[in-house]
Residue, then its C-alpha position, 0 to 999 in steps of 0.5 A: m247901784y247901776t245908774l251910778f254907771w249909766e255911762y258904761d255897759p254893767k257887764t263889762l265892769s269888774l271890781e278886778h279892772d274897774r276898781a278905782l272908778i267903782l270905788g271912787r264913784v260909789l263912795s262919792s255918790a251911793g245911797w245907804e245900799g251902795v255903801k253897805w255894798l261897798r263895805s261887802e266888797f273892801t276892807e275899811s283899810e282898803l277904802r280909807d287907804w284909796i280916799l287918803r291917796s286921793k285926797g278926798r277928791n270927788l267927794s263932796p264935803h259932806r260925803l268926805r266928813f261922813w267918810e272921815l267919821l266911818l273910817d277914823l281918818p285923820h280930822a285935820q288932814v281932812s280939813e286941809w284937803l277941804s280948805e284947798a283953793g281949788r277945792r273950795i272953788w269947786d265945792g262952792r259951786a251953785t247947784s240948782 
C-alpha cells in the first residue's frame, strides 16, 4: 500500500497526523487489500463522515458509488455531488 504514497517517506506517515491524507488516498486509489485495511483501521462512521464532509472530492464516480453502497451514503446527495459542473469537467477528462 506504500505505493499509494510514493511521494512520502512511509516512516514519517502516521494515522494520527496524516489522517486526512491517508483516508483520501486509500478511499480513492486502493485495491481490495487497501479497502480491507482501511475498514480495519477506521469505523464505518469515520469513513462515512469523511466522505460527507469532503463531498466525495478526489473520488472517481465509480469509487464514490462503491462507497455510497458500502457505507449507505444518501443516494440523492451523492448524485448531486456528481452533477456539479466543476466535477463533471474533472470526471469527464480523457484518460489514456
